[in-house]
Structures are given as C-alpha cells and as structure tokens.
N, C-alpha and C positions, 0 to 999 in steps of 0.2 A: 792348301787352303783351309782355315781352321776359322771363318764365319760362323758358321755350322746351320744355315741355312740361307734359302734364295732371298728372303727380304733383305739380310743384310748385307750380303753381293751387291744385290739391286740397288742400294743406296748408296753403294761406293761409285757403282757404276757411273749411276746419275753425276754422283759429285765430283770423280769423275771426267766428267765430259762438258760439265758444267766451267771448267776450271781449263780444259785442255783439248777442246773439239778444233780444228780435224785433225785426225791422226794421219799419217802417209802425206803432210801436206805441207813440209817443210819449212815447217814453225806459222807457217800464213795462219793467221786470228780470224775466227768469223762471227758476229753478234749471233747468239746461241737462247733460245731460252729450252728448258728441259725439263719431261714432264715423266708420269709414271703410269702403266695401266690401262691405256685410253685404244682407241680406235673404233670399230664399226661393230652394228651386233653380232655379226660372224666372225671377228678375229680381235680380239684385245692384245695389245704389242707390252710389252714390260717395259719398254723405254723408247720411249720417243724425245726428236731430237728436231725443235723448228730452228732453220737456220734464219735469218731476219734481216730485213734492212734496217739498219737503226735509226735513218728518219722515220719509217713508215711504222717502227714501234713504239716509239715517242708519240707520233702522232693518231695511233691505236689507243692508247692510252688513257688519251683526254674521254675515251668513253667508260671509263672505269674498270673497276679491277674484276668485277662480273662479267660473266662470260657469255655472248652475243648467240642466242639459240637460232634456228632457221629463218625462223619467223622475225627475227627485231633485225637478222641480216637483210632481209627481204627491203624493210623498212627504211635501214640507216644506208645504204648501199643506193640505194634509189632516191631519197629524200632531195630535193630539189633545192637550191640556192635561194630562190624566192619562192613565197609564199603559193600554193596551189591544193587545186581538189584532189585528196588522194586517189582517186581512181584515176583521173589523167597524171598522174605523177608517177604514179605505181605501174609497174607491166601485171599482169594478170599471173599470179603468182599460178593455178592453176588446182586451187581451192577454193570455198567461198567466203566471198570478201567482207562477212563476218569478223571471219580469224583476220585478218588485214587489220580491220579495225581496232580490233584487242588488240593486235601488237603493237600499234601505232600508239595507243592509250598507254602501254607499258615503257614503251620507248621515252612517250612523255615523262609519264612517273620515273624515271629514270632519269631524264635531262640530258637525254640523249638527241633530242628531237624537238621540236617549236612547234606545238598545235594553236588552232583557234576555228571558230566556230563562222561560219558565214551564212545564218538562216540553219538549216536541216543539216548544212553542206561541212566537212570537216578540210579543214588544209594545214597543209604543215609544211617546215622548211628546215633546211638539215640546219643544226648547229655549227658541224663540222664535217669536210669529207672522208668517206671512213676508207684510210687507204689500201687499196688494191690488191697494191703487189706488197704489203709488209713481211708477207712470207715467203721466201726464196725459195725455199727448199724443206723437205718430210723427213728427217732421215728414222728408219724404227731399228729396232736393236734387242735380238733376244736373247735375254738372260740365262745362262746354263752354266752353273758354276764346274755342277760336277759331272762332265758328260762322258758317259757310257755309250754302250753300244745302244741299247734298246732307248734311251736320252737322243743319241745322234739320227738314229732308224726316225724317233718322233717327229725333230725338228727338219729332215730334211721333207717331210712330207708340208709341216709349217712353210716352210720357208720355200719351195716353189710354190705354193699358192701363192704366198707374198708376190713373186717374181710375178708372176702369170697375169695377176691381178694389176702389179703397178697402180699402184695407190701412193707406195712410198717412193722418194727417189731412188733413195738407197736402203738397200737392208743390209742387218749386220748381225752374226753372233758374238755375243760377248763370252767367255768362257773363262774358267783359272788355267792358267798354268802346271805345266807339266813338273818334274824333277829336275830339267835340262833347262827349263825356260820356253817350252814350247808347249805343242798339240800334236797327240799321237795323231800321226796322218792318217793312218787307217781309221778314224772316228769318222774323217772328212771328206773320205771317200765320195759319199753320198749327197753332201750338199750341194747345190746349183752352185754355179761356179759364178753367180753373178753376188753372190753373198757375198760379203765381207767377213772377217773371223779378225779378232781383237784377243788376246792371250795378257790375261791379269796377272802379275805375279807379287806374290806378298812373301815372299825369302825373306824377305828383311823383318815380317812382321806385320802385323793386319794397318799397323798405321805407318808403311808405309808401301806403298801399291806404284808399281809400273805396270807400263802396256803397253806392248807387241803388235804390231800390224802382221798376221801370218797370210793375210792375203788382203786383196783390196777390192773392192766391191764395183761391181759394172751398173752405170748409172739409167738407170730403166725410164721407160715414156711412159713418166705419168702425167705427158696434156694427151696422150694420146689412149683410144678404146683398150681398154684390157680385159681380160679373161678369166671369170671365176670358177675355181674349179668345182662343180660340186659334190661329185660322188667317180671317186675314180678305182679299178678293179685291186686285190688286196697284192695280187703277183702270184698267186699261189697257183698250184697247177689246178686244184679243184675252182679257178674264178678266171676266168677267160673273158669276161664283159668288156665290153668298153667305157672307157673312161666319159661324165656327162658334166657338161660346158656350161657359161651362157656369156654373152659377148655384154660390158657394160661401157656405156659408153662415155665420153671424156667431161661431158658437162656434169655428168652425178660426180664423176674423181673429183673434179674442181670444188665442187660445193662440199662434197663430204672432208675435203682436205680441211679445209676454210674449220666446217663446223671442229673439226680435230684439235685446230690450232687454237678456236677462243677456248676449249676446253682447257687446251694445255696452258694458253697465259690465266687462264680464271687458277687453275689448282696446283699448276709446278710438279715437282717432286719431293718439295718438303709436307705435302699433302699427307703425309702419313700420321701426323702426329694429328689430324681431326680423328681417324678413329682409332687410337688408343688411350690412353688413361691417363696422362700427364699427372693429373689430382691424386695419382697416388705416391702414396712416401716414398714409394720404392724405384718410382721413376725416374730417373738420371738422362742426361747427355753428355755425350764423350766426344771430346775433337779426337776425328782419324786424318789420316793425311788430306784429304781433300775435302771433308767438311764434318757433322755434328753427326752420330748413332745413339739411336738410345739401349739403354744400360740398364738393367733390373738389378736393385740391390739386393732384392731376396734371395734370386738364382743366383748371385754375383756372377753374370753373364750376360751378351747382347741374348734379347726374348726379337721375338719376332712379330708383327702386325696379329696374326690369329691369337697369339699367347695372351697380346696386353689387351685383356679385356675385362667389362666385367664380372665375367663371368668366373676370371684369374681365381687359384684357393687364396692368392697370395696377395690380394688387392686388399689396401688399407685407404684410406680418404684421407688426404693431409690432416692433421691436427687443427681446430678453428684457431689456434695461436698462430699459426703461418700464416693466416689470411690475415693479420691485425699489425698495426703497428708497422704498415706500410715495406712488409718485409720484401725483399729486397726493392718491386716495384708492386705497388699494388695488388691484391689478389691469389699470392704468395707463390712457390715456388711454379708450379702446375703454370699459370699466367703467367708467370717471367717466359717460359718456354715457350709457349705458344708464343706472345709477341716478339721473341727473339728469332723465330720461324718464320711468322710474319711478316717480319724486316727485310728477313734477307728474299723471300718470294717478293716483297713487292719492289724490294731494287732489280730485281732482274727485270722485270716489267717495265721500267722504267728505264732500262737500257742498261743499266751501272755496273 
C-alpha cells in the first residue's frame, strides 16, 4: 500500500463503498450514503455507511441538504398535517418549551414547516411527512491500512466497545492486504468475531483497487438495549480490577442513529475539501479507481487533510487572473473543484 497516510486510504475506502457495497452479498445492490469521521461524543467512526430506502431518501431530500439536529427532528417528526397549537401537537421534549419554540422558528425559516399565530399561540403544520424509516441500517468501518500488532490491539478494544454498545448494525475493519492478498491471521486473533474484515489490495497500483472479505460480520442488536464499557482492566498482573459498564436504552440508540444519519446526509465523504485549501495554486484532484483524491503539485504526492491547510509552507493562493474571464467556471480552479465535489455529494443525497 503506497498511499502514504490513513487519510488517502480512508478516501479510497469511502469511494469503493459508494460504488461496490455491499460485500459478500452475491452482487445484491443496496442504496447507500457514505460519510466519514462521524459518531458520538465518545466514539468517532472513520467511515459510516447508511443503507437507505430509496423512496425514503427522496422524501428526506425535500427537507434540504442541511442536517436536522435533535431539536429540529423533534419538530418535523411530530408536526401535524393540519394546523394545531404546538404544545398540543408535539410531545413534551423533556426540556423547556422555549427551546421548542426556537426550533419551530428555525424550521419555519428553513421552510420545512409552516407556522402562523392565533393570538399569542403559535400553530404549525408540516409541509411534508418526515420519513421515519429512510435509514434502514447503519454500518461503521474502522480504517487501518498498516495493521501491526499494536494497532490490532488498540482496534480490538475499540471494536469490542462498538459490538457491546450495538449502535451500528454492523462493524467492520478495513485494512491493506499483505503480499499474499490477505491479512496476517495472527493480527486478527484478538478482534471480536462479530466484526467483519475487508482487505484492500492495490498490487495493480493505487488506481486499481480490489477488496476481499476476510471475515463476514455478525448483525448486532441495534434496536435493543446496549452496553457501554466505561472502563476495563489492562489485563496485566498488576491490574485485576473488574470492568465498568452502563446500560444504554434502545430509545437513546434510535435517536442517536438518526442524528448520525442526518449529519452523514449533510456532509458525505467528500466534505474533506471544506477543511483543505483547494484555492491553493498547487491543489489538484486526480482520478483514482473509484473517485477523486487530492494531490499537491508542490509536494508531488497526495497530501493529508492535516498537511493541506493555511499553515502549509507551500501554500500559494491562486493568482487573481485565474479567477477572471470565467476560468473555466466562474471563480477559478478552486471554486471549480468545490463545485464538482458538491455536485457529486448532492447526487448521492438525491439517490443518484
């Protein structure tokens, strides 16, 4: 694997998943959305795959490209089909009603609910029904191209926590294949059997990727109570303490999965360009096997997201002449790159 950093590997995994999911399914195709670097306050997944209902995805797209946070979800999911006083229409949220009123105003400003006043009373009605089951499954993938013993040990702990919590329907490890096209079995001995393993082979070059399923995952009980491991012994002779854990109810998991799905819908995996500098004269996109990846002409290699920032010593803004005379789309090459990736992101939101 000559990508050189986990960021480049991660982008290729996301692009492969977008085109080839789901592995081990005998060619069955499922509608999906792919995003990266999402999760909860305690756990962030490298790649998130949403398996979605196509009709539900199109219905969700009516609410716009921006995500719906937990307050907005409370409003749009319970907004009535006919005019009603908001306190009669919405269930009590468990926090003060003034925050609900703020969310209603935000939803009205975005045009996703309708509001009117009846004296001092705020009434609302929905514009569209929010599709409660547009997300069918949530799949989490941990990316580790260079899997050695220490990395496998750390991943085993992370994946065991994912399996115990059951927030995702499946968890996978994606890694680079060895010279024989597989993964060293000794490195996988400590991984939980519930986690799937994908091995990516680039022996034909970085632009020719294939993936093989080394181990199929077990479906987790995402709709049941989960277990959050808060602390566990190190396993050494000097640490014989018991593991500490807490139960997480199914309702919390349902709400959190939907919030993650909303963020994935907004961001997608191509949002990396939002934190990089495509307005640098050295920034390029090059076509890989399953999608575009960023390349730095000054470094003459792929760059990571951390490298490509305003503090990069090679950074040079685009010359003003590039942004004039409509090159080739108004705004210069940097704007053209943003437009290309934004168009592909929107195509996925629309189910294309």
